[in-house]
C-alpha positions as CSV (number, residue, x, y, z in Angstrom):
1,M,24.9,40.7,179.9
2,I,25.3,43.6,177.6
3,Q,28.2,42.5,175.6
4,D,26.6,39.3,174.3
5,N,23.8,41.4,172.9
6,Q,25.9,42.6,170.2
7,A,23.6,41.6,167.5
8,I,20.9,43.3,168.7
9,N,19.0,45.6,166.2
10,V,19.2,49.3,167.6
11,G,17.1,50.5,164.4
12,K,15.8,49.2,161.2
13,Y,19.0,48.5,159.5
14,L,21.8,48.7,162.3
15,T,23.1,46.6,164.9
16,L,24.5,47.4,168.1
17,A,27.6,45.6,166.6
18,D,27.6,47.4,163.5
19,F,27.4,51.1,165.5
20,C,30.1,50.1,168.5
21,T,32.6,49.0,165.8
22,C,32.7,51.2,162.8
23,S,35.7,53.1,164.0
24,Q,39.1,52.9,163.0
25,T,40.7,53.2,166.0
26,Y,38.3,50.6,166.9
27,Q,39.4,48.0,163.9
28,R,43.0,48.7,164.7
29,Y,42.7,47.6,168.4
30,Q,39.7,45.4,168.5
31,D,41.1,42.9,170.3
32,K,41.9,45.3,173.6
33,I,38.8,47.0,173.8
34,V,35.1,46.1,175.0
35,P,33.1,48.2,172.4
36,I,29.7,47.7,173.8
37,P,28.2,49.8,176.2
38,Q,27.9,49.0,179.8
39,N,24.7,50.8,180.6
40,P,21.5,49.7,179.0
41,D,20.6,53.3,179.0
42,S,23.5,53.8,176.4
43,I,21.3,51.4,174.3
44,K,18.0,53.0,174.6
45,A,19.7,56.2,173.3
46,I,21.3,54.8,170.3
47,C,18.1,53.0,169.6
48,D,16.3,56.7,169.9
49,L,19.1,58.2,167.8
50,N,18.3,55.5,165.3
51,K,14.7,55.8,165.1
52,F,14.7,59.4,164.4
53,I,17.5,60.3,163.0
54,I,19.6,57.4,160.7
55,D,16.7,55.3,160.0
56,P,14.8,58.1,158.1
57,V,18.2,59.0,156.4
58,I,18.6,55.4,155.3
59,D,15.2,55.4,154.3
60,Y,15.4,58.2,151.8
61,F,19.3,57.5,150.8
62,G,18.9,53.8,151.0
63,K,21.1,51.6,153.0
64,A,24.3,50.9,150.5
65,R,25.2,54.9,150.3
66,F,24.4,55.2,153.8
67,E,28.6,54.6,155.6
68,L,28.6,55.4,159.3
69,T,32.3,55.8,160.5
70,Y,31.9,56.7,163.9
71,G,29.1,55.9,166.7
72,F,29.1,55.0,170.1
73,C,32.3,55.6,172.1
74,S,33.2,52.9,175.2
75,A,35.5,53.6,178.1
76,D,38.1,51.4,176.1
77,L,37.8,52.7,172.9
78,K,38.3,56.2,174.4
79,K,41.2,55.0,176.2
80,Y,42.7,54.4,172.9
81,L,41.8,57.4,171.1
82,N,43.5,59.7,174.0
83,Q,46.5,57.6,172.8
84,K,49.5,58.1,170.1
85,D,49.4,55.2,167.4
86,S,53.0,53.7,168.3
87,N,54.1,53.5,164.6
88,T,53.0,56.8,163.6
89,G,53.3,59.0,167.0
90,I,50.1,60.5,165.5
91,K,46.9,60.4,168.0
92,N,44.1,57.7,167.2
93,G,41.6,60.1,167.2
94,R,39.6,63.0,169.2
95,I,36.9,62.8,171.4
96,D,35.4,65.4,173.5
97,P,33.0,63.1,175.9
98,S,32.2,66.3,178.0
99,R,30.4,67.4,174.8
100,D,30.2,64.7,171.6
101,Q,28.0,62.7,173.2
102,H,29.4,59.3,171.8
103,M,29.5,57.9,175.2
104,A,25.7,57.9,175.0
105,H,24.9,57.6,179.0
106,E,28.1,55.9,180.1
107,L,29.6,55.9,183.5
108,N,32.6,57.1,184.5
109,T,34.7,55.6,187.7
110,K,33.1,57.8,190.2
111,G,29.8,57.1,189.1
112,K,28.9,60.0,187.3
113,Y,28.2,60.5,183.2
114,Y,30.8,61.2,180.5
115,C,28.3,63.6,179.0
116,D,25.5,65.5,181.4
117,R,23.6,66.4,178.2
118,L,23.0,62.6,177.4
119,G,21.8,61.3,174.4
120,A,23.7,59.2,171.4
121,A,25.8,60.7,168.6
122,C,27.5,59.3,165.6
123,D,29.4,60.2,162.5
124,F,28.5,59.2,158.8
125,M,28.2,60.3,155.0
126,I,26.1,59.0,152.4
127,I,28.6,58.2,149.3
128,D,28.5,60.5,146.2
129,L,26.7,62.9,147.8
130,P,28.0,66.3,149.4
131,S,28.0,66.9,153.2
132,D,26.4,70.4,152.6
133,E,23.5,68.6,150.3
134,L,22.7,66.2,153.1
135,V,22.7,68.8,156.1
136,E,20.6,70.4,153.7
137,W,18.4,67.7,153.0
138,I,18.4,67.1,157.4
139,L,17.4,70.8,158.0
140,Q,14.5,70.4,155.3
141,T,13.5,67.3,156.6
142,K,13.1,68.6,160.2
143,L,14.8,65.9,161.8
144,P,14.8,66.3,165.4
145,F,18.5,66.4,166.2
146,D,20.6,67.9,169.1
147,S,23.9,68.7,167.3
148,L,25.2,68.6,164.2
149,Y,29.2,69.1,163.5
150,F,29.5,69.7,159.6
151,Y,33.6,69.2,158.6
152,G,33.7,69.8,155.1
153,K,31.8,68.7,151.8
154,A,33.6,65.8,151.4
155,R,33.8,64.3,155.2
156,S,31.0,62.6,157.3
157,I,29.1,64.5,159.8
158,H,28.4,64.8,163.6
159,I,25.0,64.4,164.7
160,S,23.3,63.8,168.0
161,Y,20.1,63.2,169.5
162,G,19.1,63.6,172.8
163,S,15.9,64.8,174.9
164,Q,17.2,68.7,174.1
165,Q,16.9,68.6,170.4
166,K,18.7,72.0,170.5
167,R,19.1,71.9,166.2
168,D,22.5,73.4,167.2
169,I,25.1,73.7,164.2
170,W,28.9,73.9,164.3
171,T,31.9,74.0,161.7
172,F,35.1,74.0,162.2
173,T,38.1,76.2,161.3
174,C,41.2,75.3,159.7
175,L,42.8,74.4,163.4
176,G,39.9,72.6,164.8
177,V,38.0,75.7,166.7
178,P,34.3,75.5,166.7
179,T,32.7,78.5,165.0
180,K,29.6,79.7,164.1
181,K,30.8,81.7,161.1
182,G,28.9,81.2,157.6
183,L,26.3,78.8,159.1
184,T,23.7,81.9,158.8
185,G,21.5,80.4,156.3
186,W,21.6,76.9,158.0
187,I,21.1,78.3,161.3
188,K,18.1,79.8,160.5
189,L,16.9,77.1,158.6
190,A,17.5,74.8,162.1
191,Q,15.4,77.1,163.9
192,K,12.0,77.1,162.0
193,I,10.5,74.1,163.1
């Protein structure tokens, strides 16, 4: 059973459990959530994300500075992200399963992929490094990402790896609307492969 494989390595540095249990929402509701992928193709996609994106980042910056803030989103975790916290009334989190690739190759109850783009995604930061400098390093190193979301210098970045390898970059307005405004330099750098 896949759930029994939480200790398997998905890269040189992380286990499947590391990748599936790092979110704050999981930590809050862990007794009610099965965090592990149910589709073996999701595990392969997570391994590819680690091999082509996370391992090179940790190789360069070191494991001690790497902080994974959000990895794989199981169907159970998705339910809790979409709910409001009973104490605060604030929604537990945001997810856009049709686009963000956090659900990897998982299938919904109708047997369709949550995200047709497939691949896998995670959010992470490097301690004591502004995230804009991390983005610059990723672009200069020419890591083969699919999508990269920049939320601000002091926040984690979102990055995905999939077969498309679009090297698409987005940031967000203060209202959370995706935009490419102000990213011209990065977009040009991303297209130089």
